[in-house]
Structure formats: C-alpha cells, structure tokens
N, C-alpha and C positions, 0 to 999 in steps of 0.2 A: 065336216069331221072324219079325218082319215083313221082308219082302222090299223094300219100299219102306215109308219114313216120308215123309207131307205135311207140311211145317213151315211154319205161319204166321207170319212177322218183323214184330214191333211193337217197332221200334228205341227207342221213346220212351218205352215200358211204361204204353202209357194202358190196356192192359186191365187193369191192377192197380186201377182201377177198380170193376170187376166182383166185387171182394172175393177173387179167385184167385190164388193165388202160382204165379208161371211157373216151370221148365216145366209145362204143362198139357197130359198125355196122355190119348188115350182120346177114341170120338165122342161119347159122354154128357157127358162132362166140356168138352170145347171147345164142344160146342151149348150147355151150363148157360152157358158162360162168356160165349157169343158174346149168346146174349138177353139176361142182365141186361146185359152191355155195351151192349149195342141200345137197351136201356130209359132207360142214364143218356145214351147219348152216340148219338142217332140219325142224326145228322148227319157223323159223324166217318167217313174214309177207311177207317181201321183196322178199322171191321166189315165192310165189303165182301171185306176180306184173309181174315176169318175165316170169312165164309159158302162164297167161294169156293173157301177150302183144303179146306171141310167138302164141297163140288161136286165137288173132284178124286178125295178121297176115296171117295166115291161111286161115281163113275165108275170109278175102278179094281177097287172093291168087286163092282160088276155083272159086272165080265169075268172076276173069278174070282181075282184078284192077292192077295198077302198083304201086307194096307198096312195103316198106322197113321197117325193126325193127332196132331198136337201143337201148340202156341203155345211161341215163346221170346221174351224181350222184353228190352230193354237197359235203359236210364237215361234220365228227360226231361231232363236239364241236361250231364252230364258223360259227352265222346264216351270219352273211356279207361273210366270204371265200366262205361259201355254196352259196348264191344269185349268188357271181362274177364267180366261176365257171360253174354253172347251164348253167347263160347266156352264156358263153363265149364257152361252148361246145353245147348249140345249134345252135348260130350262125355259127359253124364249121359246124354243119348237114347240115343247109339250102346253106353253100357254097358246100359241099361238093357233096349232095343227088341233089342239084337243085331243091329243093320243101321247098313252106313255108305251106302247109296244114298236120298237125300235129294232130294226135289221141295219147293225153293222156293217159298213164295208172298209176294210184297211188293207196294207201288203206291207207292212213290216213290223219288227218286235217294238219299234219306239212306240208307233202308233197305238200299239197294243195299252200303251200307258192309260189311253183314254178309259180302260174299260173299269179301272177301278174310282175312277174320276166321275164317272155320271151314274155308275149300276145303280145308285140309290137315290138316282131321282128318274128312273125310265126300267122299265123293264123289256131285257136283251134278248127278244125272241130268237135271233138268231146270229151269227156272227160269220162273214165272209171273208175267208183271206184270198187274196188275188196274187197267183204264183206266175209271173211272166215265164213262159218257156223262152231257151234260150238254144242256138244250133250251138254245139259243141266243138266247132270247128276252130283249128289255130288261130286262123286270120279274128275269127269272131272273139275270141277269146283275148286278145290284144286288145280289141276295139272296147270290152265289156270293161277291161280292165284301165282304160284310156278314160272313161266316162268314170268309172268311180274314181280315179285319179283327182279328174279335173272337178267332179264335187267335193272332194276333201279339200282343194285348194282353195275355193270360190263359195265355200258354206261357210258362216264363221262358226256355226257350232259343230262342224269336224275338223277345221283345219286349226281351232284352240287347242284340240289334243295333237291330231296329226303332225302339224309342223311346229305348234307354241312347245311341247312338252320336249322335243328333240332340239328345239333352237336353245332353252333355257341351258339344256345339258351340254351343249356345244359352247356356248359361252361359259358355261362353268371350267369346261375343261382347258378351253385355252386361256381361264384367267388364274387357274391354277399353276398351268404350265410353267407360266413366269415367275413362279414364287416357289421357295422351297420345300414348300408343300408337294410339288409335282410328283414323289415318290408313292403320298395316299390320295394321287387323283381318281382312281378307279373307286375307292372306298369312297368317297367325297359323293363320287356322281351314282354310287348306287344308292345311298343314303338321299341325296336329293329326289332322285327317281322316285322312292319310298314315300317321301311327305308329299310330293306333288301328286301320286296315285292316291295318298290317304285323304287328301284336300278333295281328291274328285270323285273316290269310292261314298265318303260320306256328305257329297254335298257341302262340304264346309262353305265354298263360295258362294253357293247358292244363301244360305242362310248369314254369311255377312252382307252380303248383297241386299237381300231382304230388311236387314237392321239399319244399313249404311241410308236404305229410301224411308225409312218410318219415322225417323227421329234426328232433328239437327243435334241433340246430345250425343247419338251414336257416330255420329261423325266427330263432332270434336274429340269424343275420348277414343274414337278408331284411328284419328291423326296423331293424337297424341302418343299414343302408342306404340304408334310403327315408329315415329321420330323417337321416340325414348328406346326403343330395341334399334334400329339404326347407330344411334349413338354409342350403345352398348359394343354392338358388333367392332364397329369402328375403333374404337378405344384397345377393344380385346385384338386386333389386329395390331396397333400400334405398338400393346405391349408386347407381342407374340414378335411384331420387326424386332424391336429393342433386346429380344433375347436370340436373335437368330431362330426364332421356331424353335425352341429347344422343348422336349417333352419331359424333364425331369420333374421331381417331385415337385422343386420349389417355382418352378414355374408355373406347373398345372395348377397349384393354390395361387397363383399370382393372378392366373387367368380368371380363375374363378372367382376371385373376390372383385374381378372387374365387372365379371358379365351378368353375375347371379342378380347384383341389385340392381342392374336394366331390368332384366326380364321380369322380376319382381315389381318392379316399378309398372313395367307394362300391363302387365297382369292386373294388377291392382287400377289402374287407370280404367279398362275397361270395365271392371267389375263396379268402379262408382260410378261409370257413365249409365251404366243399368239402375245402381242406386239412386241418383237423382232423377232418373225417368220415372221411377216407382213411388218415390217419395212427391214427386208431383201429380201423379194418378192417383196419390192415398193409396197405395195398395199395402195390405198386409204382408207381402211375401217381400219387404227389403230388409228384413233379417236374415236371408238368404245370401245376398250380395254383402253381408256385414261379417257373416260367417265366413264367405270364401274369402274375402280379404285377409282376415283376421288368421286364415289358415294358410295362405301364400305367404305372408309375412312369417309367420313359426315356421313353415316349411323350409325358406327361403334360409332363416336363421339356422336351421336343424341342418342344412344339408353344406353351409359355411364352416358349420364346428365338425360336421361328419369331415369333409374333406383335410381339416388342417389337421385331424387324427391320422388319418389314411397316410398323406404327404409326409408326417411329422416322425411316424414309428414305423419298426420295421415290419413284415409283412406278421411275422410271429408272435407279435407284440399288438396287433389293433384291435382284437377282440377284447385281450384285458385292460387295453386302455376305453374301451367303449365304456365297460361296467366299471371302470374308475372314475370317469367323468359322468357317467350316469344317464351316459345318451340313450344305451336301449329302456332302459326305463323310462325317461322322458318322452321318447316316441310312443310308447307302450301306453303311456299317462292322456298324453294328446291326443290319440287315437279314440282312447275310451271316452274323452272329456268333449271329441266333437262328436262320436257316436250319440252320447246324452243329449247333447244341446240342440243336434239336429232332433231326434225323437223326440224332446220336448216340446221345440220350436213348430214342429210339425201337428203336434196333438193340439197345442194352442191355436192355429191358425185353422185346424179342422173345426173347433170348437166354436171359432168368432165366426166360422161360414156358418154354421148349424142355427147359430142365433140371429144370424141377419136373414137369412132364409125363412124361420120361423117369425 
C-alpha cells in the first residue's frame, strides 16, 4: 500500500499514442510510456507532465515516503466521456493501491477540469502545475505559434472551434451574398455566431449527443424534429422568394404563419419523444412533457395572433387592439394557469416520492 500516489493527468488522452492503456501504474511502466510518447510527440506539453510526475515521485522516494506514480487519461473529443473515464480510472487506482492521498500533476486549465470530478473520490494533497519555460526571441515565438496552429488543425477538439465555426460563417456569407438578403449579411452572421457560441457555451451539443446515445426514441424524435424544422425553413425561403424577400407587414405575417407551425411541431416532437421514453420507464415526470407540449402549442397560437395584430394595425393603435382582443388578459391568464399547474404537479410528484420511500 502506497501512502501517496503521484498522478499525471492527460485530459485529452494523447498518451494513448504510446501504445499503453491507462491507467498506467508503476515507475517502470510510466517511464516506458513517457519515453515512447516522447519519441512520438517530443513537442507535446503532456510530455513535461509525465516527467514532472516522475520527478515528484523520485523526490518523495528519496525522502523515504511510501509513494507510487501513475497516469490517468480522458477522451480527445467528448468532455462527458473524458470525465467518466477519469473518475473510473481514479476509483481503480484507489482500490488497487489502497491510498486516497493523491498528488495531481497537470499543465493546463483544461486538465484542471479533473479536480471537481475526482475531489470527492480522493484527497488531493497537492496540485503540481507544470509551467514550461520558453525563450522569448522572435524566431522561437514563430515556432511556438506554428506548433499551436498545427495543434489547432490536427486535434479535433480544437479544430471544431477554430476551423469549424469560421467555416460555417464563410459558407453563410457566400450563400447570403447570392440572395437579395446580401444587405443584411453582417446582421445574419453576427446572429449565427451568437447562436453557435450559445450552443458551445452551454454545452448544448454535449446534452444532445448524450441523449442521442441514450435511446433510439431520442434519435427518432430528433431526426423528425430536424426534418420538420428544415421543411419549415425551406418553405419560408420559398415564400420569401415569391415576395422578392419583402419585409412589409403583410409579408412578415405570411412568413410567421409558415415558419411558426413547423417550429412548434419540431419542439413538440422532441418533448413527445421524451414523453414516450418516460412512459416506458413508468416515470411520474411524464406530466412535465405534457405541460411543455401544451405550453408550446398555446404559445405558438398566441404569437400568431400577436403577429396578426401588429402587422394589421398602425403603431399607435396596437396597444388598444391588444386590449380589444383580450390578448394581454389571455397571456396573464395562461401564465397564472401554468404556474398553478406546475406547482400542483410538483407537489403531487413530491408526495408520491415520499410515499414510495416510506
């Protein structure tokens, strides 16, 4: 049993290039993996982490401490899979070596994502951040930039952002330049960039990928929802082309009447897929998806009525028209009704859980 475990963290699993499968345990195994990895990737910063872990191990060993050294790794592309692998390998080290006192060695902010993943499994005694010394000459700077550029192009987790997003924006720019919407090209590009950053920032793509892998129901509903949305966008573009991409009040109303039902259908399909999945699992939370579908349908109908009034009446008469057609009162009533339903169903769900637990 080791008193301390020195662990080198390779979040993106570059060390697998050495032919070793993580976790790698023991001084000799770590040395062999480090040397082989160094031959393959001598300029990779993870190499410094491996040798720094060996240095910490040797220092503690010379002081007479009972210590072991190991390497754990994650996944090159998927953060969810990386987290699962790092936690599983950490738990294996604890059971195999019989120690929870870990000294973590890492070199980047991304590698530090391992800390919240394993901190409730082990006791992190120390955190060693490896900072590489670099010469500051102009020639060395260009070499370093070249290495980072190559890393950005060759590694999928970086190329998706650095190359993928600009590629989408360039394609959108080229497509819009061929249409009468070319005068609005920058507004559309800024909106598209904001949408992509929103997806990346909130890790929506990770959630979608996880749901996609979990169930065939999610896959089918996702495909149908995307197809419905694509058809809606295509019909809206056809409608816009037939009106020479006009943005007068009547045209906006027509566009809304075309696209909103398809958006409603796509969202309803997604929630219906989750509803079916919960029904098969006999989950009490099926009411949430039913309420969500009802809200989507009511909201779509309300938006269509709102667009009709806004595009029909002059600006100074819109508020009077909203009151005349009771749209403001209806919105308030629907909001209160939704709050009451959600509160009651949450209360019922909580009571059912309590009764099951007892």
